[in-house]
Structure formats: structure tokens, C-alpha cells
C-alpha positions in Angstrom: -11.0 6.4 12.4 -14.1 6.2 10.3 -12.6 5.4 6.9 -9.2 5.0 5.2 -9.5 6.6 1.8 -6.1 8.1 1.1 -2.8 9.1 2.7 -2.9 12.7 1.3 -5.3 13.7 4.1 -3.9 11.3 6.7 -2.3 13.3 9.6 1.0 12.3 11.2 -0.6 11.3 14.5 -3.1 8.9 12.9 -0.4 7.4 10.6 1.9 6.7 13.6 -1.0 5.3 15.5 -1.7 2.8 12.7 1.9 1.8 12.5 2.1 1.3 16.3 -1.0 -0.8 16.3 0.5 -2.8 13.4 3.5 -3.4 15.6 1.2 -4.9 18.2 -0.5 -7.0 15.5 2.9 -8.2 14.2 3.8 -9.3 17.7 0.7 -11.5 17.9 1.6 -13.2 14.6 4.7 -14.8 16.1 2.5 -16.7 18.5 1.6 -20.3 18.0 -2.1 -19.3 17.7 -2.3 -16.2 15.6 -6.0 -15.6 15.7 -7.5 -12.9 17.9 -11.1 -12.6 19.0 -11.2 -8.8 18.5 -13.6 -8.6 15.6 -15.8 -11.6 16.3 -19.3 -10.9 15.0 -18.1 -8.3 12.5 -18.5 -8.7 8.7 -15.8 -7.5 6.3 -16.6 -7.4 2.6 -13.8 -7.5 0.0 -15.4 -5.6 -2.9 -13.0 -6.0 -5.8 -13.9 -4.5 -9.2 -10.3 -5.1 -10.4 -8.3 -8.3 -10.2 -5.8 -8.4 -7.3 -4.8 -11.7 -5.7 -2.2 -10.3 -3.4 -4.1 -7.4 -1.9 -7.4 -9.3 -1.6 -5.7 -12.3 0.1 -3.9 -10.0 2.5 -7.1 -8.3 3.6 -8.8 -11.6 3.9 -6.1 -13.0 6.1 -6.1 -9.8 8.2 -9.8 -10.0 8.8 -9.8 -13.7 9.6 -7.0 -13.4 12.0 -9.1 -10.8 13.9 -12.0 -13.4 13.8 -14.2 -11.4 11.5 -16.5 -13.0 9.0 -15.3 -12.3 5.4 -17.3 -12.1 2.2 -15.3 -11.9 -1.0 -17.2 -10.1 -3.8 -15.6 -10.1 -7.3 -17.2 -8.0 -10.0 -16.5 -10.5 -12.7 -19.4 -12.9 -13.0 -21.5 -10.9 -10.6 -24.4 -8.6 -11.0 -21.9 -5.8 -11.6 -20.9 -7.4 -14.9 -24.6 -7.3 -15.8 -24.8 -3.6 -15.3 -25.5 -3.2 -11.6 -24.3 0.2 -10.3 -22.0 0.9 -7.4 -25.1 2.4 -5.6 -27.1 -0.9 -6.0 -24.1 -3.0 -4.9 -23.6 -0.8 -1.8 -27.2 -1.0 -0.8 -27.1 -4.8 -1.2 -24.1 -4.9 1.1 -25.9 -2.6 3.6 -28.8 -5.0 3.6 -26.4 -7.8 4.3 -25.1 -6.0 7.4 -21.5 -5.3 6.3 -19.5 -3.6 9.0 -16.5 -2.7 6.7 -16.0 -2.7 3.0 -12.6 -3.0 1.4 -12.9 -1.7 -2.1 -10.7 -1.8 -5.2 -12.0 0.0 -8.2 -10.7 1.2 -11.6 -12.3 4.6 -11.2 -10.3 7.1 -9.1 -12.6 8.4 -6.3 -14.9 5.4 -6.1 -14.0 4.6 -2.5 -14.7 8.2 -1.4 -18.0 8.1 -3.3 -19.0 4.9 -1.4 -17.9 6.4 1.9 -19.7 9.8 1.6 -22.8 8.9 -0.4 -24.9 7.8 2.5 -25.6 4.5 0.6 -23.9 2.5 3.3 -23.0 2.9 7.0 -20.0 0.6 6.9 -16.4 1.8 7.3 -14.6 2.0 3.9 -11.0 1.1 3.1 -9.5 2.0 -0.2 -7.6 -1.0 -1.6 -6.6 0.9 -4.7 -8.7 3.3 -6.9 -7.6 3.9 -10.5 -4.3 5.8 -10.6 -5.3 7.7 -7.4 -4.1 6.0 -4.2 -3.4 2.8 -2.4 -3.1 3.8 1.2 -2.5 0.5 2.9 0.4 -0.3 0.6 2.0 3.0 1.6 1.4 2.2 5.3 3.0 -1.3 5.0 5.9 0.3 3.1 6.5 2.8 5.8 6.1 0.1 8.4 8.8 -2.0 6.6 11.2 0.9 6.4 10.7 1.8 10.0 11.1 -1.8 11.1 14.4 -2.2 9.2 15.7 1.1 10.4 14.6 1.0 14.1 14.1 -2.7 14.8 12.4 -3.4 18.2 12.6 0.3 19.0 10.2 1.2 16.2 7.1 2.2 18.2 6.4 6.0 18.2 9.2 6.7 15.6 8.6 8.6 12.5 10.8 8.6 9.4 12.6 11.9 9.8 15.9 12.0 7.9 15.2 8.8 5.9 15.9 9.2 2.2 13.7 7.2 -0.1 14.1 6.9 -3.9 10.9 5.8 -5.8 11.7 4.6 -9.3 9.7 3.8 -12.4 6.1 4.3 -13.7 5.0 7.1 -11.4 2.4 8.3 -13.9 0.2 5.2 -13.5 1.2 4.3 -9.9 -1.3 4.8 -7.1 1.4 3.2 -4.9 3.8 6.1 -5.7 1.2 8.7 -4.9 0.3 7.2 -1.6 3.9 6.8 -0.6 4.8 10.4 -1.5 2.2 11.8 0.8 2.7 9.4 3.7 6.5 9.3 3.7 6.7 13.1 3.6 4.1 13.4 6.3 6.3 11.1 8.4 9.4 13.3 7.7 11.1 11.3 5.0 12.9 12.9 2.0 11.5 11.5 -1.2 13.0 11.5 -4.7 11.2 10.3 -7.8 13.1 8.8 -10.7 11.3 8.1 -14.0 11.4 8.5 -17.7 10.1 12.1 -18.5 7.1 10.4 -20.2 6.1 8.7 -17.0 6.1 11.7 -14.7 2.7 13.2 -13.8 2.0 16.7 -15.1 1.2 18.0 -11.6 4.3 16.7 -10.0 5.6 20.2 -9.3 2.9 20.4 -6.6 4.3 17.3 -4.9 6.8 17.6 -2.0 9.5 15.7 -3.8 12.6 16.0 -5.9 12.3 14.7 -9.5 15.3 13.2 -11.4 15.5 11.3 -14.7 18.9 9.6 -14.1 18.7 6.6 -11.8 22.5 6.5 -11.3 22.5 10.1 -10.1 19.8 9.3 -7.5 21.6 6.2 -6.2 24.9 8.1 -5.9 23.5 9.9 -2.9 23.2 6.6 -1.0 19.5 6.5 -0.2 18.2 4.5 2.7 15.5 2.8 0.6 15.0 2.3 -3.1 11.4 1.4 -4.1 11.0 0.0 -7.6 7.6 0.4 -9.2 6.0 -2.1 -11.5 5.8 -1.1 -15.1 2.0 -1.2 -15.6 1.9 -2.3 -19.2 -1.9 -3.0 -18.9 -2.5 0.7 -18.2 -0.4 1.9 -21.1 -2.0 2.6 -24.5 1.0 4.5 -25.9 4.8 4.0 -26.2 6.1 5.7 -23.1 9.7 4.4 -23.6 11.6 3.0 -26.6 11.6 -0.7 -25.6 11.6 -2.9 -22.5 15.3 -3.5 -23.0 16.1 0.2 -23.1 14.0 0.8 -20.0 15.8 -2.0 -18.1 19.2 -0.6 -19.1 18.4 3.0 -18.1 15.9 2.7 -15.2 16.1 -0.9 -14.0 17.7 -1.9 -10.7 20.3 -4.6 -11.7 22.9 -6.4 -9.6 25.5 -3.7 -10.2 23.3 -0.8 -9.2 22.0 -2.7 -6.1 25.6 -3.6 -5.2 26.6 0.1 -5.3 24.1 1.0 -2.5 25.3 1.4 1.1 25.2 -1.8 3.1 22.2 -0.8 5.2 20.1 0.4 2.2 17.0 -1.6 1.4 15.4 -2.6 -1.9 11.6 -2.5 -2.0 8.9 -3.5 -4.6 5.1 -3.5 -4.1 4.7 -6.5 -6.4 4.0 -8.3 -8.5 7.5 -7.9 -10.0 8.5 -7.8 -13.7 11.8 -9.5 -13.2 14.3 -8.4 -15.7 12.4 -5.2 -16.5 12.3 -2.9 -13.5 14.3 -5.2 -11.2 16.7 -8.0 -11.7 16.4 -11.3 -9.9 19.8 -10.7 -8.2 18.4 -7.4 -6.7 15.0 -8.9 -5.9 16.5 -11.9 -4.1 19.3 -10.2 -2.3 19.6 -9.9 1.5 18.8 -6.2 1.2 15.4 -6.9 -0.5 12.3 -6.5 1.6 9.8 -7.9 -0.9 8.7 -10.8 1.2 8.8 -8.7 4.4 6.4 -6.3 2.8 3.9 -9.1 2.1 4.1 -10.3 5.8 3.9 -6.7 7.1 0.9 -6.0 4.9 -1.2 -8.5 6.9 -0.2 -6.8 10.2 -0.9 -3.3 8.8 -4.3 -4.3 7.4 -5.2 -6.0 10.7 -4.4 -2.6 12.4 -6.6 -0.7 9.9 -9.5 -3.0 10.3 -9.1 -3.0 14.1 -9.1 0.8 14.2 -12.1 1.0 12.0 -14.2 -1.5 13.8 -12.9 -1.8 17.4 -10.5 1.0 18.1 -12.7 3.4 19.9 -14.3 0.7 22.0 -11.1 -0.9 23.0 -9.3 2.4 23.5 -11.8 3.1 26.3 -10.8 0.0 28.2 -7.2 -0.3 27.1 -5.8 -2.6 24.4 -5.1 -6.2 25.4 -3.8 -8.0 22.4 
């Protein structure tokens, strides 16, 4: 695997390989000494043009647990804020000897530009670009669903027959887009639920069912309900009457969560707007996987970095984690 730029073009075999390697990484994280020597001597740069504490820390932890050297590069206060272009930044990282670049950018397509421009030889991981995609979030979500569903027998399993309902601000959500493509590639049945104003115009081309009534979607007893964050910072218009109205109509409260089958799970990519898209009762219930998703995110990102920087070499001699 040379880069990880999206899930739209990620094939089933590669996706399952990432999830299976993440299982191996997860197993190592239960040891007393969690650090592995796998990427010793490699340099991973976290290149974040947008603020993101959770994703950046998760990638940093993943790289460090594989013994890589990590450089955190924030656009604010850097040369970027003084007008330096993406090309100039990339060439600087190339000169520094970066082996992998984890990039988050407000412009959709920026990671692909970095990966295909010839400016840099490093492997590129998309950590979120505009409203386009966030592939490692979708991978950790799929990992979490598979883990809850299959337990210790997860390896090699896809998500055939799993019913997932994704609820909320689909229009602005790169998480929703990445999950739609990955989950359907793995065989899941995906339903989107959203106010009509927060549904993308091209959704008819997506392999999903679209509903506008959350109670109707939950009545089918889905295996997983994924609540999306309302991205108020990306909204410059009134997409729904009020936050109170949104919560009443499309929020997952204690009553709705309680109506789900006993083995259904509640997911959220974080950070959560408690009381808006999800209630505290639903977020903190035993069926919630919010904290598991954070833990699993480190294992999945370890797997991605491993496959980018050491996978081919170690596949030749066999993995020994």
C-alpha cells in the first residue's frame, strides 16, 4: 500500500488486510510494554492545516508505539500562515527526510495532490480533507463494528448482513462519505437519515437508502447507529429551524436508544455535541462504543502506518508482532 487517500477506491481485500493487521496491533496493546520496534528509524510527519486534537494525538500515539520519530507540524503560527504553499511545505518535508505524511486539510483533494504531485516521495495518509473523506475514521468504525459483532473471531470477517444507520449532518461529513464507501465494500447495508437540507445533492449515486424520519429507520432494529456531529463551524446558513428542533427530530435520546435491540451499538466519531445530536444517556450507555472507537483508532492507524512503511518488507519474512 503506497498511500491511503480515501475509501472510495479501497478494495475489499486491502480493507480486510488493514482490519486484520489492526487486530494484531490491538493484541500488542494489551501487553505491559506496548511499544514495537517495527518503524524504528522512520519519520512520520503530522501535517495539520486544520485543528484536530483527537486525530492528531491518535496518529502520534500510533507512530510512537511503532517506534517511529514523529514531527507535528501545525499550520497556525508556521510559514503556511505567512503564505507558504503546499508545494513549498512538501518540498521542505522531503528535504527533512519524511517517510510518511499524515495530512489534514480544509481543501478537498489536498492529500491526493500531495501524493501524486511528485513533490514528495513519502507515503501519504489522508486524515481528513474538506468535506471529502476521512478514511482512517471509517476503518476504525468498521473495526469497532466487527469487533463487537464477532469478538475474538473477527479476523478475515467482512460486514455482510450488518445494518448500519448513519444519522445527521451528512452534507458536511467526510466521516459519513468514507463510511458509506467502506461499509458497503465490506457488505454492510447502509441507511442515511438526515434533514432534507443536510443531504448531498449527489446522494442518489451512493449505494445507500435515504430516510428523513429517524424513528422509521430505528424501527428496523439496525445493528449499529452512527450519530454524526452537527458541524456548526461549516454552516453559513440555517439548515434546520433550531438546535432544539433538531434534537427532538433527529437526535438520539434515551428513549430512542432504549428502543434498539439489545445487541445494537451506538457510535459517534467525536467530538460530541451532547444534548444536540446525542443525549448523555445514549452516549454513556453500555451499548455506546465512543471510547472503544478512540482506542481502536490507535490500533487501526498503527496498521495503516505499518502497511505504508514496513508491510512489504515484513510480508516477505513473515509478520512477528
